[in-house]
N, CA, C and O atoms as a GROMACS GRO file, in nm:
protein
  348
    1MET      N    1  -1.714  -0.201  -2.386
    1MET     CA    2  -1.723  -0.148  -2.258
    1MET      C    3  -1.601  -0.046  -2.239
    1MET      O    4  -1.487  -0.071  -2.278
    2ALA      N    5  -1.634   0.063  -2.180
    2ALA     CA    6  -1.538   0.174  -2.169
    2ALA      C    7  -1.437   0.148  -2.057
    2ALA      O    8  -1.467   0.094  -1.951
    3PRO      N    9  -1.312   0.190  -2.090
    3PRO     CA   10  -1.210   0.163  -1.983
    3PRO      C   11  -1.250   0.236  -1.848
    3PRO      O   12  -1.311   0.342  -1.842
    4ARG      N   13  -1.209   0.169  -1.751
    4ARG     CA   14  -1.237   0.217  -1.616
    4ARG      C   15  -1.140   0.330  -1.584
    4ARG      O   16  -1.019   0.320  -1.606
    5ARG      N   17  -1.203   0.446  -1.525
    5ARG     CA   18  -1.127   0.559  -1.487
    5ARG      C   19  -1.069   0.528  -1.346
    5ARG      O   20  -1.132   0.464  -1.261
    6GLN      N   21  -0.953   0.574  -1.330
    6GLN     CA   22  -0.887   0.567  -1.194
    6GLN      C   23  -0.933   0.683  -1.121
    6GLN      O   24  -0.913   0.794  -1.172
    7VAL      N   25  -0.990   0.674  -1.011
    7VAL     CA   26  -1.020   0.781  -0.927
    7VAL      C   27  -0.919   0.806  -0.823
    7VAL      O   28  -0.891   0.715  -0.745
    8ARG      N   29  -0.860   0.924  -0.814
    8ARG     CA   30  -0.758   0.958  -0.727
    8ARG      C   31  -0.822   1.040  -0.611
    8ARG      O   32  -0.888   1.141  -0.634
    9MET      N   33  -0.801   0.992  -0.485
    9MET     CA   34  -0.858   1.053  -0.376
    9MET      C   35  -0.764   1.044  -0.258
    9MET      O   36  -0.681   0.954  -0.245
   10THR      N   37  -0.784   1.146  -0.170
   10THR     CA   38  -0.696   1.137  -0.046
   10THR      C   39  -0.757   1.046   0.053
   10THR      O   40  -0.876   1.018   0.042
   11PRO      N   41  -0.682   0.997   0.150
   11PRO     CA   42  -0.738   0.902   0.253
   11PRO      C   43  -0.860   0.966   0.322
   11PRO      O   44  -0.957   0.899   0.356
   12GLU      N   45  -0.851   1.102   0.343
   12GLU     CA   46  -0.952   1.172   0.415
   12GLU      C   47  -1.087   1.164   0.342
   12GLU      O   48  -1.192   1.135   0.399
   13GLU      N   49  -1.075   1.193   0.199
   13GLU     CA   50  -1.188   1.183   0.116
   13GLU      C   51  -1.251   1.046   0.119
   13GLU      O   52  -1.373   1.029   0.126
   14ALA      N   53  -1.162   0.949   0.113
   14ALA     CA   54  -1.210   0.811   0.120
   14ALA      C   55  -1.282   0.769   0.240
   14ALA      O   56  -1.377   0.692   0.237
   15GLN      N   57  -1.233   0.822   0.350
   15GLN     CA   58  -1.296   0.806   0.479
   15GLN      C   59  -1.442   0.870   0.493
   15GLN      O   60  -1.535   0.817   0.554
   16ARG      N   61  -1.448   0.981   0.434
   16ARG     CA   62  -1.582   1.051   0.424
   16ARG      C   63  -1.682   0.980   0.337
   16ARG      O   64  -1.801   0.971   0.367
   17ILE      N   65  -1.627   0.928   0.223
   17ILE     CA   66  -1.724   0.847   0.135
   17ILE      C   67  -1.765   0.721   0.207
   17ILE      O   68  -1.883   0.685   0.202
   18ARG      N   69  -1.669   0.649   0.276
   18ARG     CA   70  -1.705   0.538   0.353
   18ARG      C   71  -1.804   0.549   0.459
   18ARG      O   72  -1.886   0.461   0.488
   19ALA      N   73  -1.790   0.672   0.521
   19ALA     CA   74  -1.890   0.709   0.631
   19ALA      C   75  -2.024   0.740   0.566
   19ALA      O   76  -2.124   0.695   0.622
   20GLN      N   77  -2.035   0.808   0.460
   20GLN     CA   78  -2.156   0.824   0.385
   20GLN      C   79  -2.234   0.682   0.348
   20GLN      O   80  -2.354   0.660   0.360
   21ASP      N   81  -2.131   0.594   0.299
   21ASP     CA   82  -2.189   0.463   0.260
   21ASP      C   83  -2.236   0.386   0.380
   21ASP      O   84  -2.341   0.322   0.374
   22ALA      N   85  -2.164   0.390   0.490
   22ALA     CA   86  -2.210   0.320   0.610
   22ALA      C   87  -2.341   0.372   0.662
   22ALA      O   88  -2.422   0.302   0.722
   23ALA      N   89  -2.357   0.499   0.635
   23ALA     CA   90  -2.486   0.566   0.689
   23ALA      C   91  -2.605   0.539   0.599
   23ALA      O   92  -2.720   0.570   0.633
   24GLY      N   93  -2.574   0.479   0.478
   24GLY     CA   94  -2.682   0.442   0.387
   24GLY      C   95  -2.727   0.554   0.291
   24GLY      O   96  -2.831   0.546   0.226
   25ARG      N   97  -2.649   0.655   0.287
   25ARG     CA   98  -2.684   0.772   0.205
   25ARG      C   99  -2.642   0.769   0.050
   25ARG      O  100  -2.667   0.863  -0.025
   26LEU      N  101  -2.577   0.653   0.010
   26LEU     CA  102  -2.532   0.651  -0.118
   26LEU      C  103  -2.613   0.542  -0.196
   26LEU      O  104  -2.651   0.438  -0.142
   27ASP      N  105  -2.638   0.576  -0.330
   27ASP     CA  106  -2.715   0.488  -0.412
   27ASP      C  107  -2.632   0.379  -0.479
   27ASP      O  108  -2.554   0.409  -0.568
   28HIS      N  109  -2.647   0.258  -0.437
   28HIS     CA  110  -2.569   0.149  -0.493
   28HIS      C  111  -2.626   0.106  -0.641
   28HIS      O  112  -2.558   0.034  -0.714
   29ALA      N  113  -2.734   0.146  -0.675
   29ALA     CA  114  -2.787   0.115  -0.799
   29ALA      C  115  -2.713   0.173  -0.919
   29ALA      O  116  -2.716   0.118  -1.028
   30ASP      N  117  -2.648   0.284  -0.896
   30ASP     CA  118  -2.571   0.356  -0.987
   30ASP      C  119  -2.425   0.300  -0.991
   30ASP      O  120  -2.349   0.303  -0.895
   31PRO      N  121  -2.392   0.243  -1.129
   31PRO     CA  122  -2.253   0.193  -1.135
   31PRO      C  123  -2.141   0.286  -1.093
   31PRO      O  124  -2.048   0.246  -1.023
   32GLU      N  125  -2.150   0.409  -1.135
   32GLU     CA  126  -2.046   0.504  -1.104
   32GLU      C  127  -2.034   0.526  -0.968
   32GLU      O  128  -1.920   0.540  -0.922
   33VAL      N  129  -2.141   0.532  -0.888
   33VAL     CA  130  -2.138   0.543  -0.740
   33VAL      C  131  -2.063   0.431  -0.680
   33VAL      O  132  -1.973   0.450  -0.598
   34ARG      N  133  -2.103   0.305  -0.724
   34ARG     CA  134  -2.038   0.180  -0.670
   34ARG      C  135  -1.888   0.182  -0.701
   34ARG      O  136  -1.813   0.143  -0.611
   35ARG      N  137  -1.834   0.222  -0.818
   35ARG     CA  138  -1.701   0.240  -0.849
   35ARG      C  139  -1.634   0.342  -0.751
   35ARG      O  140  -1.525   0.316  -0.701
   36VAL      N  141  -1.695   0.450  -0.725
   36VAL     CA  142  -1.638   0.541  -0.625
   36VAL      C  143  -1.623   0.479  -0.492
   36VAL      O  144  -1.522   0.497  -0.424
   37ILE      N  145  -1.730   0.401  -0.453
   37ILE     CA  146  -1.727   0.348  -0.318
   37ILE      C  147  -1.617   0.240  -0.312
   37ILE      O  148  -1.545   0.227  -0.213
   38GLU      N  149  -1.606   0.161  -0.424
   38GLU     CA  150  -1.490   0.056  -0.424
   38GLU      C  151  -1.363   0.134  -0.421
   38GLU      O  152  -1.277   0.094  -0.343
   39ASP      N  153  -1.339   0.236  -0.491
   39ASP     CA  154  -1.218   0.313  -0.487
   39ASP      C  155  -1.182   0.372  -0.350
   39ASP      O  156  -1.067   0.368  -0.308
   40ALA      N  157  -1.280   0.427  -0.283
   40ALA     CA  158  -1.269   0.468  -0.156
   40ALA      C  159  -1.226   0.360  -0.063
   40ALA      O  160  -1.134   0.381   0.016
   41ASN      N  161  -1.293   0.240  -0.067
   41ASN     CA  162  -1.253   0.134   0.020
   41ASN      C  163  -1.116   0.094  -0.008
   41ASN      O  164  -1.043   0.065   0.086
   42ARG      N  165  -1.068   0.088  -0.143
   42ARG     CA  166  -0.939   0.049  -0.190
   42ARG      C  167  -0.828   0.152  -0.126
   42ARG      O  168  -0.727   0.112  -0.068
   43THR      N  169  -0.859   0.278  -0.143
   43THR     CA  170  -0.778   0.377  -0.092
   43THR      C  171  -0.751   0.375   0.055
   43THR      O  172  -0.639   0.394   0.103
   44SER      N  173  -0.872   0.347   0.133
   44SER     CA  174  -0.862   0.350   0.274
   44SER      C  175  -0.772   0.229   0.321
   44SER      O  176  -0.688   0.244   0.411
   45VAL      N  177  -0.792   0.110   0.257
   45VAL     CA  178  -0.718  -0.002   0.281
   45VAL      C  179  -0.573   0.016   0.257
   45VAL      O  180  -0.492  -0.030   0.337
   46ARG      N  181  -0.536   0.079   0.153
   46ARG     CA  182  -0.391   0.111   0.109
   46ARG      C  183  -0.329   0.205   0.220
   46ARG      O  184  -0.221   0.186   0.276
   47ALA      N  185  -0.412   0.303   0.240
   47ALA     CA  186  -0.359   0.398   0.343
   47ALA      C  187  -0.327   0.347   0.475
   47ALA      O  188  -0.233   0.391   0.541
   48HIS      N  189  -0.410   0.247   0.517
   48HIS     CA  190  -0.394   0.184   0.646
   48HIS      C  191  -0.273   0.068   0.636
   48HIS      O  192  -0.204   0.043   0.734
   49VAL      N  193  -0.258   0.015   0.538
   49VAL     CA  194  -0.150  -0.081   0.530
   49VAL      C  195  -0.023  -0.026   0.494
   49VAL      O  196   0.078  -0.066   0.553
   50TYR      N  197  -0.015   0.064   0.400
   50TYR     CA  198   0.116   0.112   0.350
   50TYR      C  199   0.149   0.254   0.396
   50TYR      O  200   0.260   0.300   0.369
   51GLY      N  201   0.060   0.327   0.463
   51GLY     CA  202   0.097   0.458   0.514
   51GLY      C  203  -0.011   0.542   0.441
   51GLY      O  204  -0.093   0.495   0.362
   52ARG      N  205  -0.001   0.678   0.479
   52ARG     CA  206  -0.101   0.774   0.444
   52ARG      C  207  -0.070   0.837   0.299
   52ARG      O  208  -0.160   0.880   0.228
   53ASP      N  209   0.055   0.838   0.264
   53ASP     CA  210   0.086   0.905   0.138
   53ASP      C  211   0.199   0.835   0.065
   53ASP      O  212   0.257   0.742   0.121
   54ALA      N  213   0.232   0.873  -0.053
   54ALA     CA  214   0.345   0.818  -0.134
   54ALA      C  215   0.475   0.827  -0.056
   54ALA      O  216   0.552   0.731  -0.063
   55ALA      N  217   0.504   0.923   0.013
   55ALA     CA  218   0.629   0.934   0.093
   55ALA      C  219   0.641   0.820   0.185
   55ALA      O  220   0.744   0.754   0.191
   56ALA      N  221   0.528   0.793   0.263
   56ALA     CA  222   0.535   0.697   0.356
   56ALA      C  223   0.557   0.560   0.307
   56ALA      O  224   0.624   0.478   0.371
   57ARG      N  225   0.496   0.532   0.184
   57ARG     CA  226   0.513   0.407   0.117
   57ARG      C  227   0.651   0.398   0.072
   57ARG      O  228   0.708   0.289   0.077
   58GLY      N  229   0.712   0.508   0.027
   58GLY     CA  230   0.858   0.514  -0.021
   58GLY      C  231   0.940   0.462   0.102
   58GLY      O  232   1.023   0.372   0.090
   59THR      N  233   0.914   0.524   0.217
   59THR     CA  234   1.001   0.500   0.329
   59THR      C  235   0.986   0.350   0.374
   59THR      O  236   1.085   0.290   0.417
   60ILE      N  237   0.876   0.296   0.367
   60ILE     CA  238   0.868   0.155   0.399
   60ILE      C  239   0.941   0.071   0.295
   60ILE      O  240   1.008  -0.025   0.332
   61ARG      N  241   0.929   0.104   0.167
   61ARG     CA  242   1.001   0.031   0.066
   61ARG      C  243   1.145   0.033   0.096
   61ARG      O  244   1.212  -0.070   0.098
   62TRP      N  245   1.197   0.164   0.120
   62TRP     CA  246   1.339   0.180   0.145
   62TRP      C  247   1.391   0.101   0.258
   62TRP      O  248   1.495   0.036   0.250
   63SER      N  249   1.309   0.108   0.376
   63SER     CA  250   1.350   0.035   0.489
   63SER      C  251   1.350  -0.120   0.455
   63SER      O  252   1.435  -0.191   0.508
   64LEU      N  253   1.265  -0.173   0.374
   64LEU     CA  254   1.258  -0.315   0.339
   64LEU      C  255   1.384  -0.353   0.269
   64LEU      O  256   1.451  -0.450   0.304
   65LEU      N  257   1.417  -0.267   0.160
   65LEU     CA  258   1.530  -0.284   0.085
   65LEU      C  259   1.659  -0.295   0.170
   65LEU      O  260   1.736  -0.390   0.153
   66VAL      N  261   1.681  -0.200   0.259
   66VAL     CA  262   1.796  -0.185   0.336
   66VAL      C  263   1.808  -0.312   0.433
   66VAL      O  264   1.919  -0.359   0.457
   67THR      N  265   1.693  -0.365   0.489
   67THR     CA  266   1.687  -0.475   0.566
   67THR      C  267   1.739  -0.594   0.489
   67THR      O  268   1.835  -0.659   0.529
   68ILE      N  269   1.674  -0.621   0.379
   68ILE     CA  270   1.712  -0.739   0.294
   68ILE      C  271   1.858  -0.726   0.256
   68ILE      O  272   1.927  -0.827   0.267
   69ALA      N  273   1.914  -0.612   0.213
   69ALA     CA  274   2.047  -0.607   0.182
   69ALA      C  275   2.147  -0.637   0.295
   69ALA      O  276   2.247  -0.708   0.280
   70ALA      N  277   2.110  -0.576   0.409
   70ALA     CA  278   2.193  -0.597   0.526
   70ALA      C  279   2.189  -0.758   0.560
   70ALA      O  280   2.293  -0.818   0.588
   71THR      N  281   2.078  -0.815   0.557
   71THR     CA  282   2.068  -0.952   0.581
   71THR      C  283   2.148  -1.041   0.479
   71THR      O  284   2.205  -1.142   0.521
   72ALA      N  285   2.155  -1.007   0.350
   72ALA     CA  286   2.224  -1.065   0.250
   72ALA      C  287   2.372  -1.057   0.277
   72ALA      O  288   2.440  -1.158   0.267
   73VAL      N  289   2.426  -0.937   0.312
   73VAL     CA  290   2.561  -0.917   0.340
   73VAL      C  291   2.603  -0.996   0.461
   73VAL      O  292   2.713  -1.050   0.463
   74PHE      N  293   2.519  -1.003   0.562
   74PHE     CA  294   2.560  -1.076   0.687
   74PHE      C  295   2.566  -1.232   0.657
   74PHE      O  296   2.652  -1.301   0.711
   75ILE      N  297   2.477  -1.280   0.574
   75ILE     CA  298   2.476  -1.418   0.539
   75ILE      C  299   2.596  -1.448   0.452
   75ILE      O  300   2.659  -1.552   0.476
   76VAL      N  301   2.632  -1.374   0.359
   76VAL     CA  302   2.747  -1.388   0.275
   76VAL      C  303   2.876  -1.387   0.359
   76VAL      O  304   2.962  -1.473   0.343
   77GLY      N  305   2.889  -1.285   0.450
   77GLY     CA  306   2.999  -1.284   0.536
   77GLY      C  307   3.025  -1.404   0.624
   77GLY      O  308   3.137  -1.451   0.642
   78LEU      N  309   2.902  -1.452   0.681
   78LEU     CA  310   2.908  -1.557   0.769
   78LEU      C  311   2.955  -1.680   0.688
   78LEU      O  312   3.037  -1.758   0.736
   79ALA      N  313   2.905  -1.697   0.570
   79ALA     CA  314   2.934  -1.811   0.487
   79ALA      C  315   3.085  -1.810   0.444
   79ALA      O  316   3.151  -1.914   0.443
   80LEU      N  317   3.134  -1.693   0.410
   80LEU     CA  318   3.279  -1.680   0.372
   80LEU      C  319   3.356  -1.704   0.495
   80LEU      O  320   3.465  -1.760   0.481
   81HIS      N  321   3.316  -1.670   0.617
   81HIS     CA  322   3.396  -1.702   0.735
   81HIS      C  323   3.415  -1.845   0.768
   81HIS      O  324   3.516  -1.886   0.825
   82PHE      N  325   3.312  -1.925   0.731
   82PHE     CA  326   3.321  -2.073   0.757
   82PHE      C  327   3.374  -2.144   0.641
   82PHE      O  328   3.421  -2.256   0.661
   83LEU      N  329   3.373  -2.098   0.526
   83LEU     CA  330   3.407  -2.174   0.406
   83LEU      C  331   3.559  -2.144   0.363
   83LEU      O  332   3.626  -2.230   0.307
   84LEU      N  333   3.608  -2.013   0.396
   84LEU     CA  334   3.749  -1.989   0.360
   84LEU      C  335   3.844  -2.039   0.461
   84LEU      O  336   3.816  -2.032   0.580
   85PRO      N  337   3.955  -2.087   0.419
   85PRO     CA  338   4.050  -2.135   0.527
   85PRO      C  339   4.119  -2.016   0.593
   85PRO      O  340   4.137  -1.912   0.529
   86PRO      N  341   4.157  -2.028   0.714
   86PRO     CA  342   4.212  -1.914   0.794
   86PRO      C  343   4.355  -1.889   0.743
   86PRO      O  344   4.427  -1.983   0.709
   87MET      N  345   4.397  -1.757   0.738
   87MET     CA  346   4.528  -1.716   0.687
   87MET      C  347   4.627  -1.730   0.793
   87MET      O  348   4.744  -1.700   0.772
   0.00000   0.00000   0.00000
């Protein structure tokens, strides 16, 4: 079995492919067409969940990392406040 190619497409291309599929214009008997439809669905879901492009996904990751780090610093500070004796 040949390795599966990764199809790179923009969210706009994926939406157009999904619209053509919803209208019944695509042939599901062809395995290559099915793969393109699956990739279009995957691309659309990722764009919806993570943002439209790589920059948006990077912003989400950065925000999540900063939030987790700030929470960890707060918890450590609170623990040290209650565990260390007063000076």
